[in-house]
C-alpha positions as CSV (number, residue, x, y, z in Angstrom):
1,M,-15.4,-12.0,33.0
2,F,-13.7,-14.9,31.1
3,A,-14.6,-13.4,27.7
4,L,-13.5,-9.9,28.7
5,R,-10.2,-11.2,30.0
6,G,-9.6,-13.1,26.8
7,I,-10.3,-10.0,24.7
8,A,-8.0,-7.9,26.8
9,I,-5.2,-10.4,26.6
10,S,-5.6,-10.9,22.9
11,F,-5.5,-7.1,22.2
12,S,-2.5,-6.7,24.6
13,V,-0.5,-9.3,22.7
14,F,-1.6,-7.8,19.4
15,F,-0.4,-4.3,20.6
16,I,3.0,-5.7,21.8
17,V,3.8,-7.7,18.7
18,Y,2.4,-5.0,16.3
19,S,4.4,-2.2,17.9
20,S,7.6,-4.3,18.1
21,L,7.4,-5.4,14.5
22,S,6.5,-1.9,13.3
23,L,9.4,-0.4,15.1
24,S,11.7,-3.0,13.6
25,V,10.4,-2.1,10.1
26,C,10.9,1.6,10.7
27,L,14.5,1.0,11.7
28,M,15.4,-1.6,9.1
29,W,13.6,-0.6,5.9
30,Q,16.2,2.0,4.8
31,K,19.1,-0.4,5.2
32,L,17.3,-3.2,3.3
33,R,16.0,-0.8,0.6
34,T,19.3,-0.7,-1.3
35,S,19.8,-4.5,-1.3
36,A,16.1,-5.1,-2.2
37,S,16.2,-2.6,-5.1
38,R,19.3,-4.5,-6.5
39,Q,17.8,-7.9,-6.2
40,T,14.3,-7.2,-7.6
41,S,14.1,-7.5,-11.3
42,S,11.8,-4.5,-12.0
43,S,10.5,-1.3,-10.4
44,G,7.1,-3.0,-10.0
45,S,8.7,-5.8,-7.9
46,F,10.5,-3.2,-5.8
47,A,7.2,-1.3,-5.1
48,D,5.5,-4.6,-4.2
49,W,8.4,-5.5,-1.9
50,L,8.0,-2.1,-0.1
51,F,4.3,-2.6,0.3
52,A,4.6,-6.1,1.6
53,F,7.3,-5.0,4.1
54,R,5.1,-2.2,5.3
55,I,2.0,-4.3,6.0
56,A,3.9,-7.3,7.4
57,P,3.8,-6.1,11.0
58,F,0.0,-6.0,11.1
59,F,-0.5,-9.5,9.5
60,G,2.3,-10.9,11.7
61,A,0.6,-9.6,14.9
62,T,-2.8,-10.8,13.7
63,F,-1.5,-14.3,13.0
64,I,0.2,-14.6,16.4
65,T,-3.0,-13.2,18.1
66,L,-5.5,-15.4,16.3
67,A,-3.4,-18.6,15.8
68,L,-1.6,-18.7,19.1
69,T,-2.8,-16.3,21.8
70,L,-6.5,-16.8,21.5
71,P,-6.5,-20.6,21.1
72,S,-4.1,-20.9,24.1
73,F,-6.4,-18.9,26.2
74,L,-9.5,-20.7,25.2
75,L,-8.0,-24.2,25.6
76,L,-5.8,-23.7,28.7
77,E,-7.3,-21.0,30.8
78,P,-9.7,-22.3,33.5
79,H,-13.2,-20.9,33.0
80,S,-13.9,-20.9,36.7
81,V,-11.0,-18.8,37.8
82,D,-12.0,-15.2,38.5
83,E,-8.6,-13.6,37.9
84,P,-8.6,-9.8,37.9
85,L,-6.7,-7.9,35.2
86,G,-3.8,-5.6,36.1
87,Y,-3.2,-2.2,34.8
88,A,-0.6,-3.2,32.3
89,P,-2.7,-5.6,30.2
90,L,-5.7,-3.3,30.4
91,T,-3.7,-0.3,29.2
92,M,-2.1,-2.3,26.4
93,S,-5.4,-3.7,25.3
94,L,-6.9,-0.3,25.1
95,A,-3.9,0.9,23.1
96,G,-4.4,-1.9,20.7
97,M,-8.0,-1.1,20.2
98,L,-7.1,2.6,19.8
99,L,-4.7,1.7,17.0
100,L,-7.4,-0.2,15.1
101,L,-9.9,2.5,15.7
102,I,-7.6,5.2,14.4
103,G,-6.9,3.2,11.3
104,I,-10.6,2.6,10.6
105,C,-11.4,6.3,11.1
106,S,-8.5,7.3,8.9
107,A,-9.5,5.0,6.1
108,A,-13.2,6.0,6.4
109,T,-12.3,9.7,6.3
110,A,-10.1,9.3,3.2
111,W,-12.9,7.2,1.5
112,M,-15.5,9.9,2.2
113,R,-13.3,12.8,1.1
114,T,-12.3,11.0,-2.1
115,S,-16.0,10.2,-2.9
116,K,-16.9,13.9,-2.3
117,T,-14.0,15.1,-4.6
118,I,-14.9,12.6,-7.3
119,A,-18.6,13.7,-7.1
120,A,-17.5,17.3,-7.7
121,W,-15.5,16.3,-10.7
122,A,-18.3,14.2,-12.1
123,S,-20.8,17.2,-12.0
124,H,-18.8,18.8,-14.8
125,A,-17.5,15.8,-16.6
126,R,-18.2,13.8,-19.7
127,V,-17.0,10.6,-21.1
128,M,-14.1,11.1,-23.6
129,E,-15.2,9.3,-26.7
130,R,-12.1,9.6,-28.9
131,L,-9.1,8.1,-27.2
132,P,-5.5,7.7,-28.4
133,D,-5.5,4.2,-26.9
134,S,-6.9,1.6,-29.3
135,K,-8.1,-0.6,-26.4
136,P,-9.7,1.7,-23.8
137,S,-10.2,-0.9,-21.1
138,V,-10.7,1.9,-18.5
139,P,-13.2,4.7,-19.0
140,V,-11.7,8.2,-19.3
141,R,-13.7,11.3,-18.2
142,L,-13.0,14.8,-19.3
143,T,-13.3,17.3,-16.5
144,S,-13.0,21.1,-16.1
145,A,-9.7,22.9,-16.4
146,S,-9.6,23.6,-12.6
147,A,-9.4,19.8,-11.8
148,P,-6.0,18.0,-11.5
149,P,-4.5,17.5,-14.9
150,L,-4.6,13.7,-15.0
151,T,-5.4,11.2,-12.2
152,A,-6.8,7.7,-11.6
153,A,-9.4,7.6,-8.9
154,G,-11.8,5.0,-7.6
155,I,-11.4,1.6,-6.0
156,L,-14.4,-0.5,-6.9
157,R,-15.0,1.2,-10.3
158,P,-11.7,3.0,-11.1
159,Q,-11.7,5.7,-13.8
160,V,-9.2,8.0,-15.3
161,W,-9.9,11.7,-15.0
162,L,-8.4,14.2,-17.6
163,S,-8.8,17.9,-17.3
164,S,-9.6,20.0,-20.4
165,A,-6.4,22.0,-19.9
166,A,-4.3,18.8,-20.0
167,Q,-6.0,17.6,-23.1
168,F,-5.3,20.9,-24.8
169,V,-1.5,21.0,-24.1
170,L,-0.7,17.4,-24.8
171,T,-0.2,15.9,-28.2
172,E,-1.9,12.6,-29.1
173,R,1.2,10.5,-28.4
174,E,1.9,12.3,-25.1
175,L,-1.6,11.7,-24.0
176,H,-1.5,8.1,-25.0
177,C,1.6,7.5,-22.8
178,A,0.1,9.5,-19.9
179,L,-3.1,7.5,-20.1
180,L,-1.1,4.2,-20.1
181,H,0.7,5.5,-17.0
182,E,-2.6,6.0,-15.1
183,K,-4.0,2.7,-16.3
184,A,-0.9,1.0,-14.9
185,H,-1.8,2.4,-11.5
186,I,-5.4,0.9,-11.9
187,R,-4.0,-2.4,-13.0
188,R,-1.8,-2.6,-9.9
189,R,-4.6,-1.5,-7.7
190,D,-2.5,1.3,-6.1
191,N,-5.6,3.2,-4.8
192,L,-6.7,0.1,-2.9
193,K,-3.2,-0.2,-1.5
194,K,-3.4,3.4,-0.3
195,L,-6.7,2.6,1.5
196,I,-5.0,-0.4,3.2
197,L,-2.1,1.8,4.3
198,R,-4.7,4.3,5.8
199,L,-6.3,1.4,7.6
200,L,-3.0,0.2,9.0
201,A,-1.9,3.7,10.1
202,F,1.1,3.6,12.5
203,P,3.4,6.5,13.7
204,G,6.7,6.7,11.9
205,M,5.7,5.0,8.7
206,A,5.3,8.1,6.6
207,P,8.9,8.0,5.1
208,M,8.4,4.4,4.0
209,E,5.0,5.1,2.5
210,S,6.4,8.1,0.6
211,A,9.1,5.9,-0.8
212,W,6.5,3.3,-1.8
213,R,4.5,6.0,-3.7
214,E,7.6,7.1,-5.6
215,A,8.3,3.5,-6.5
216,C,4.7,3.2,-7.7
217,E,5.2,6.2,-10.0
218,I,8.4,4.8,-11.4
219,S,6.7,1.4,-11.9
220,A,3.8,3.1,-13.8
221,D,6.3,5.0,-15.9
222,D,8.0,1.7,-16.9
223,A,4.7,0.1,-17.7
224,A,3.7,3.0,-20.0
225,V,6.7,3.0,-22.2
226,S,8.3,0.3,-24.4
227,C,10.8,2.3,-26.5
228,A,12.9,5.4,-26.3
229,S,10.4,7.6,-28.3
230,E,7.5,6.7,-25.9
231,A,9.8,7.5,-22.9
232,L,10.5,10.9,-24.4
233,D,6.7,11.5,-25.0
234,L,6.0,10.6,-21.4
235,A,8.8,12.9,-20.2
236,A,7.3,15.7,-22.3
237,A,3.9,15.1,-20.8
238,L,5.4,15.3,-17.3
239,I,7.0,18.6,-18.1
240,K,3.9,20.1,-19.7
241,L,1.5,19.1,-17.0
242,S,3.9,20.2,-14.3
243,R,3.3,23.8,-15.6
244,L,-0.4,23.5,-15.0
245,A,-1.6,24.7,-11.6
246,P,-4.8,22.9,-10.7
247,L,-7.3,24.9,-8.7
248,Q,-8.7,21.8,-7.0
249,P,-6.6,19.5,-4.8
250,P,-6.3,15.8,-5.9
251,A,-8.4,13.2,-4.2
252,E,-6.7,11.4,-1.3
253,L,-7.3,7.9,-2.6
254,S,-6.1,8.6,-6.1
255,T,-2.9,8.3,-8.2
256,A,-2.4,11.7,-9.8
257,F,0.1,12.0,-12.7
258,L,2.0,14.7,-10.8
259,H,1.0,14.0,-7.2
260,S,4.6,14.1,-6.0
261,P,7.3,16.6,-5.0
262,A,9.1,18.6,-7.7
263,A,12.4,16.7,-7.0
264,S,10.7,13.4,-7.7
265,V,9.2,14.7,-10.9
266,N,12.6,15.9,-12.1
267,A,14.1,12.5,-11.3
268,R,11.3,10.8,-13.3
269,V,12.0,13.1,-16.3
270,E,15.7,12.5,-16.2
271,R,15.1,8.7,-15.9
272,L,12.8,8.7,-18.9
273,I,15.2,10.8,-21.0
274,A,18.0,8.3,-20.3
275,W,15.6,5.3,-20.9
276,Q,17.2,2.0,-21.7
277,P,15.4,-1.3,-22.5
278,P,14.9,-3.2,-19.3
279,P,16.8,-6.4,-18.9
280,R,14.9,-9.6,-19.5
281,P,13.7,-11.1,-16.2
282,Q,15.5,-14.2,-15.2
283,T,13.4,-16.8,-13.4
284,N,15.5,-18.4,-10.7
285,R,13.8,-21.7,-10.2
286,K,16.3,-22.8,-7.6
287,S,15.6,-19.8,-5.4
288,L,11.8,-20.4,-5.8
289,A,12.2,-24.0,-4.9
290,Y,14.3,-23.1,-1.8
291,T,11.7,-20.6,-0.7
292,L,8.9,-23.2,-1.0
293,C,10.9,-25.8,0.8
294,A,11.7,-23.4,3.7
295,L,8.0,-22.4,3.9
296,A,7.0,-26.0,4.0
297,A,9.5,-26.8,6.7
298,V,8.3,-23.9,8.8
299,L,4.7,-24.9,8.5
300,A,5.6,-28.5,9.3
301,T,7.5,-27.4,12.4
302,V,4.6,-25.3,13.6
303,A,2.2,-28.1,13.1
304,I,4.3,-30.6,15.0
305,T,5.1,-28.3,17.9
306,Y,1.7,-26.5,17.9
307,S,0.6,-27.9,21.3
308,Q,3.9,-26.9,22.9
309,L,3.7,-23.5,21.4
310,L,0.2,-23.0,22.9
311,I,1.5,-24.0,26.3
312,R,4.4,-21.5,26.1
313,V,2.2,-18.7,24.8
314,H,-0.3,-19.3,27.6
315,A,2.5,-19.2,30.2
316,A,3.7,-15.8,28.7
317,T,0.2,-14.4,28.8
318,E,-0.1,-15.6,32.4
319,W,3.0,-13.6,33.2
320,L,1.6,-10.6,31.4
321,V,-1.6,-10.7,33.5
322,R,0.3,-10.9,36.7
């Protein structure tokens, strides 16, 4: 009974904190989006900021549960007291377990569907030997014309998949820039991040995840071009491949070159046509020093007051049980 009560209380606190933080993120991210996009030095930094802000509620709830709630219960709760659980903590603990179960099922389903789709592509694929990239660090497979034009798929062993129709319509320079775009997704591990978002599924997060995917596409565009001519080649590749209608849907855990709404594709093309050299990133050493000092101060405060925090958390969980 003691162990079951501890599990129920831990999951109840996890559900309360996770839901509260997720609701705050849903309400705040659009307001913070504008200021964050101005302060970040590149599109890649902005995409990383969005991803970190999206997953912060889960890790915050996990930290409070494992570092405070569970230790306070194990250290301060009498083992001999046979205290029954009320309906409130039991319901919230079941809700917390359900959230984790839904996330695990969603991630597993996406993984299996992606594996099935990639297996279908691989049955009619061959390794592309002659590549426009002088350093092909990622294998490129040539697939049938019915497959998506260009996509990066795979988490453990990522590969770039190019349809024969896309190879036919693109020039060598356009194909070179398009391949660099997909390799940027692989380098940033965007497919792994998509799997993590599936694992941390929560209602109301779809608009933020959509904004993150658009930021990832812009970041990959920036990583693929280094001059105005390359930007125009990538814009031409976007226009040409947008006219191809794949007969097969893209894999769920993949980063397709055109796996986005038409309005987003148009915005990417306009941005590439008006390409300007990115400003040199300025390292603000003072800001980094202030951040490290603040983090050290927070950790020191938690370490000094840890015993008092456990007592207060235990009192709160006792109120929750009653």
